[in-house]
C-alpha positions as CSV (number, residue, x, y, z in Angstrom):
1,X,14.6,-9.0,26.4
2,X,15.3,-12.4,28.0
3,X,18.7,-12.7,29.7
4,X,20.9,-15.8,29.3
5,X,23.8,-15.6,31.6
6,X,26.6,-17.5,30.0
7,X,29.6,-18.7,32.1
8,X,32.4,-18.4,34.7
9,X,35.9,-19.6,34.6
10,X,38.1,-21.9,36.6
11,X,41.6,-22.8,35.2
12,X,45.0,-20.9,35.1
13,X,47.7,-20.9,32.4
14,X,50.7,-18.5,32.3
15,X,51.6,-16.7,29.0
16,X,54.3,-14.3,27.8
17,X,54.2,-11.2,25.7
18,X,56.2,-8.0,25.4
19,X,53.6,-5.3,25.7
20,X,52.4,-3.9,29.2
21,X,49.3,-1.9,29.7
22,X,48.3,0.4,32.4
23,X,44.7,-0.8,32.9
24,X,41.7,0.3,34.9
25,X,40.8,-1.5,38.0
26,X,37.1,-0.9,37.7
27,X,34.7,-0.7,34.7
28,X,34.6,2.5,32.8
29,X,31.5,4.7,33.8
30,X,28.2,3.8,32.3
31,X,29.3,0.5,30.7
32,X,27.3,-2.7,31.4
33,X,27.6,-6.3,30.1
34,X,25.3,-7.2,27.1
35,X,22.3,-9.1,28.6
36,X,22.8,-12.2,26.6
37,X,26.5,-12.6,27.3
38,X,27.9,-12.5,30.9
39,X,31.5,-11.5,31.2
40,X,34.4,-13.9,31.7
41,X,34.9,-14.1,35.4
42,X,37.3,-11.4,36.9
43,X,37.4,-9.2,33.8
44,X,37.1,-5.4,33.7
45,X,35.5,-3.2,31.1
46,X,38.3,-1.0,29.6
47,X,36.3,0.3,26.6
48,X,32.6,0.4,25.4
49,X,31.0,2.1,22.4
50,X,27.6,1.7,20.9
51,X,27.0,2.6,17.2
52,X,23.2,3.0,16.4
53,X,23.6,1.7,12.8
54,X,26.6,0.7,10.6
55,X,27.9,-2.2,8.6
56,X,30.0,-5.0,9.9
57,X,32.2,-7.5,8.0
58,X,32.1,-10.9,9.4
59,X,34.5,-13.7,8.2
60,X,32.5,-16.9,8.8
61,X,33.5,-20.4,7.7
62,X,33.1,-21.0,4.0
63,X,31.9,-23.9,1.9
64,X,31.4,-26.2,4.9
65,X,35.1,-26.0,5.7
66,X,37.0,-24.7,8.7
67,X,38.6,-21.8,6.6
68,X,37.6,-18.3,7.5
69,X,36.3,-16.4,4.6
70,X,38.1,-13.0,4.7
71,X,37.9,-12.2,1.0
72,X,34.1,-12.2,0.7
73,X,32.9,-11.8,4.3
74,X,29.3,-11.7,5.4
75,X,28.1,-8.1,5.5
76,X,25.9,-7.3,8.5
77,X,23.9,-4.1,9.0
78,X,22.4,-2.9,12.3
79,X,23.3,-1.7,15.8
80,X,27.0,-2.5,16.6
81,X,28.3,-2.6,20.2
82,X,32.0,-3.1,21.2
83,X,33.3,-4.0,24.6
84,X,37.0,-4.5,25.5
85,X,37.6,-6.4,28.6
86,X,40.9,-7.1,30.5
87,X,41.6,-10.2,32.6
88,X,44.5,-11.6,34.5
89,X,47.2,-13.0,32.1
90,X,46.9,-16.4,33.6
91,X,43.7,-16.8,31.6
92,X,45.1,-17.7,28.1
93,X,43.2,-17.2,24.9
94,X,42.5,-20.8,24.1
95,X,41.0,-21.4,27.6
96,X,38.8,-18.3,27.4
97,X,37.7,-19.3,23.9
98,X,36.8,-22.8,25.1
99,X,34.6,-21.3,27.9
100,X,32.8,-19.2,25.3
101,X,32.3,-22.3,23.0
102,X,30.9,-24.4,25.8
103,X,28.6,-21.7,26.9
104,X,27.3,-20.8,23.5
105,X,26.6,-24.5,22.7
106,X,24.8,-25.0,26.0
107,X,22.5,-22.0,25.3
108,X,21.7,-23.2,21.7
109,X,23.8,-20.5,19.9
110,X,25.2,-21.5,16.4
111,X,29.0,-21.4,16.1
112,X,30.0,-19.7,12.8
113,X,33.7,-19.6,13.1
114,X,36.4,-20.4,15.7
115,X,40.1,-20.7,15.9
116,X,42.8,-20.7,18.5
117,X,46.7,-20.4,18.7
118,X,48.6,-22.9,16.8
119,X,45.9,-23.6,14.2
120,X,46.3,-22.7,10.5
121,X,44.1,-19.7,10.6
122,X,45.4,-17.4,7.8
123,X,43.9,-16.5,4.5
124,X,45.0,-13.4,2.4
125,X,45.8,-9.9,3.4
126,X,43.0,-9.7,6.0
127,X,44.0,-12.8,7.8
128,X,43.4,-13.2,11.5
129,X,47.2,-13.5,12.0
130,X,47.5,-10.1,10.4
131,X,45.7,-6.9,11.0
132,X,42.3,-8.4,11.4
133,X,40.5,-5.2,12.5
134,X,42.2,-2.9,10.1
135,X,41.9,-5.0,6.9
136,X,38.3,-5.7,7.6
137,X,37.9,-2.1,8.6
138,X,36.5,-3.0,12.0
139,X,38.8,-0.6,13.8
140,X,36.3,2.2,13.0
141,X,34.5,1.1,16.1
142,X,37.5,2.1,18.4
143,X,39.6,0.5,21.2
144,X,41.1,1.2,24.5
145,X,44.1,-0.8,23.4
146,X,45.1,-2.5,20.1
147,X,43.7,-6.0,20.7
148,X,45.8,-8.1,18.6
149,X,48.6,-9.5,20.8
150,X,51.0,-12.5,20.9
151,X,48.5,-15.5,20.9
152,X,45.1,-15.0,19.5
153,X,41.8,-16.9,19.5
154,X,38.5,-16.0,18.0
155,X,34.9,-17.4,18.3
156,X,31.8,-16.1,16.3
157,X,28.3,-17.2,17.3
158,X,24.7,-16.4,16.3
159,X,21.4,-16.4,18.2
160,X,18.1,-14.7,18.0
161,X,16.1,-12.7,20.6
162,X,12.7,-11.1,20.3
163,X,12.7,-11.9,16.6
164,X,16.2,-10.3,15.9
165,X,19.3,-12.0,14.7
166,X,22.3,-11.3,17.0
167,X,25.9,-12.0,16.1
168,X,28.6,-12.3,18.8
169,X,32.3,-12.0,18.1
170,X,34.9,-12.7,20.8
171,X,38.6,-11.9,19.9
172,X,41.0,-12.9,22.7
173,X,44.7,-11.9,22.8
174,X,47.4,-12.2,25.5
175,X,50.1,-9.7,26.6
176,X,52.6,-9.6,29.4
177,X,50.3,-8.3,32.1
178,X,46.9,-9.0,30.7
179,X,44.6,-10.8,28.3
180,X,42.2,-8.8,26.4
181,X,38.7,-9.9,25.2
182,X,37.3,-7.7,22.5
183,X,33.6,-8.3,22.2
184,X,31.5,-7.1,19.3
185,X,27.7,-7.6,19.3
186,X,25.8,-6.9,16.1
187,X,21.9,-6.6,16.5
188,X,20.9,-7.0,12.8
189,X,18.1,-4.6,11.7
190,X,14.7,-5.6,10.3
191,X,16.1,-6.3,6.8
192,X,17.5,-9.7,7.9
193,X,14.7,-10.7,10.2
194,X,12.0,-10.9,7.6
195,X,10.0,-7.7,8.4
196,X,9.2,-7.1,4.8
197,X,5.7,-8.5,4.4
198,X,3.2,-8.8,1.5
199,X,1.1,-6.1,3.3
200,X,4.1,-3.8,3.4
201,X,4.9,-4.4,-0.3
202,X,1.3,-3.6,-1.1
203,X,1.5,-0.4,0.9
204,X,4.6,0.7,-0.8
205,X,3.4,0.0,-4.2
206,X,0.1,1.8,-3.6
207,X,1.8,4.9,-2.1
208,X,5.0,5.3,-4.1
209,X,4.8,2.8,-7.0
210,X,7.8,0.9,-5.8
211,X,9.4,-0.5,-2.7
212,X,13.1,-1.4,-1.9
213,X,13.7,-4.9,-0.5
214,X,16.8,-5.2,1.6
215,X,16.5,-8.8,2.8
216,X,17.3,-10.5,-0.5
217,X,21.0,-11.4,-0.1
218,X,23.9,-12.2,-2.4
219,X,27.5,-12.8,-1.8
220,X,29.8,-9.9,-3.1
221,X,30.0,-9.8,-6.9
222,X,27.7,-12.9,-7.3
223,X,24.1,-13.3,-8.4
224,X,23.2,-16.6,-6.6
225,X,20.4,-15.9,-4.0
226,X,21.4,-16.8,-0.5
227,X,19.1,-19.1,1.6
228,X,18.2,-16.4,4.2
229,X,16.4,-14.5,1.3
230,X,13.6,-17.1,1.1
231,X,11.1,-15.3,3.3
232,X,11.5,-12.1,1.4
233,X,10.9,-13.7,-2.0
234,X,8.0,-15.6,-0.5
235,X,6.4,-12.3,0.6
236,X,6.8,-10.9,-3.0
237,X,5.1,-14.0,-4.4
238,X,2.3,-13.7,-1.8
239,X,1.8,-10.0,-2.9
240,X,1.6,-11.0,-6.5
241,X,-0.9,-13.8,-5.8
242,X,-3.0,-11.4,-3.8
243,X,-2.9,-8.9,-6.7
244,X,-3.2,-11.0,-10.0
245,X,-3.6,-8.0,-12.2
246,X,-0.4,-6.4,-11.1
247,X,2.7,-6.7,-13.2
248,X,6.1,-5.7,-11.8
249,X,9.7,-4.7,-12.7
250,X,12.4,-6.4,-10.6
251,X,15.2,-3.9,-10.5
252,X,18.7,-4.7,-9.2
253,X,20.9,-2.0,-7.6
254,X,24.5,-2.0,-6.6
255,X,26.8,0.6,-4.8
256,X,29.6,2.2,-6.9
257,X,32.4,-0.2,-6.0
258,X,34.0,-1.9,-9.0
259,X,33.5,-1.4,-12.7
260,X,30.4,0.4,-13.9
261,X,29.6,-2.0,-16.7
262,X,30.2,-4.9,-14.4
263,X,27.8,-3.6,-11.8
264,X,25.1,-3.0,-14.6
265,X,25.5,-6.6,-15.6
266,X,25.5,-7.9,-12.0
267,X,22.4,-6.0,-11.0
268,X,20.5,-7.5,-14.0
269,X,21.7,-11.0,-13.2
270,X,20.5,-10.5,-9.6
271,X,17.1,-9.2,-10.7
272,X,16.8,-12.2,-13.2
273,X,17.7,-14.6,-10.3
274,X,14.8,-13.2,-8.3
275,X,12.5,-13.5,-11.3
276,X,13.5,-17.1,-11.9
277,X,12.8,-18.0,-8.3
278,X,9.3,-16.4,-8.5
279,X,8.5,-18.3,-11.6
280,X,10.1,-21.7,-10.9
281,X,9.4,-21.9,-7.1
282,X,6.1,-20.0,-6.7
283,X,4.4,-20.3,-10.0
284,X,4.2,-16.7,-10.9
285,X,3.4,-16.2,-14.6
286,X,6.5,-15.0,-16.4
287,X,4.6,-12.4,-18.4
288,X,3.9,-10.5,-15.1
289,X,7.6,-10.1,-14.4
290,X,10.4,-8.1,-16.0
291,X,14.1,-8.0,-14.8
292,X,16.1,-4.9,-15.1
293,X,19.6,-3.8,-13.8
294,X,20.3,-0.2,-12.8
295,X,23.8,-0.9,-11.4
296,X,25.0,2.1,-9.4
297,X,22.9,4.7,-11.4
298,X,20.1,5.3,-8.9
299,X,21.6,5.6,-5.4
300,X,19.4,6.5,-2.5
301,X,22.3,7.6,-0.2
302,X,25.9,8.7,-0.7
303,X,28.5,6.1,-1.7
304,X,31.1,7.9,0.4
305,X,30.3,5.8,3.5
306,X,29.7,2.1,4.2
307,X,26.3,3.0,5.5
308,X,25.4,4.7,2.3
309,X,26.7,1.9,0.2
310,X,24.6,-0.7,2.2
311,X,21.4,1.3,1.5
312,X,22.3,1.5,-2.3
313,X,22.6,-2.4,-2.5
314,X,19.1,-3.4,-2.9
315,X,16.4,-5.1,-5.1
316,X,13.3,-2.8,-5.9
317,X,9.8,-4.0,-6.9
318,X,8.3,-1.4,-9.2
319,X,4.8,-1.4,-10.6
320,X,4.7,-1.6,-14.5
């Protein structure tokens, strides 16, 4: 993995808060910085946890505006790592955020969301000014200290490395005797990076008669196909062009969240959306395709966990 060291800091600004923390003076044992993001100068690792695979809710900007989308966040799946750094309180959240912004842009990272103290940065019950981690259920990854302090800043960026999408979340808050930087890194699994190929689809159909496609993406409760799904649908079209005698069912599946009948309808609408793209954009004959909605009736994992729900949300290609 190629390392891109990011930045160091220079400026000092004093802040106030009412909470005092007894912090470590050295990094916790076994914790190291993420290779693509060097720490803010002078900071100490107070907490580190790596989760091999889970889901992560990401409130990126919506509709080309500067409003964070907390109600229907981007759902990421993959390896999730959390660091919690402390640094001297004369480094305020706005200043630290600016350092990250400058470094991310310098290294070609895409900024997905950013906000600093004093900005109108609230929306709904899961707003950043409220219980950001709790309402988005991100507190499941743990903390050394509750990271939401007096003044808060956030910046979210995206890059790619070794063919893998990587999301970087920095949440910065100040207290009386420290400023905390809570850093989440999400290494997205193969589903988002286009690893489903026409060859793999053929292998799945030949061996099992069906294959689950996890890299066709939709917003929550919607059937419009997101742009990042293009490669997956292109691969389905390539498989069909390579196998002109094959007819397939396109089957939509959901988790069990929400109304049962609504999920049946939604899963059918999503399957139809995939069918329409294959016909209209790739010239696949319509009589080779049939759309079907299974809703939550055919889970492949328990819906009791976020991980299971993520596995159950899928589009399957089934040989007729």
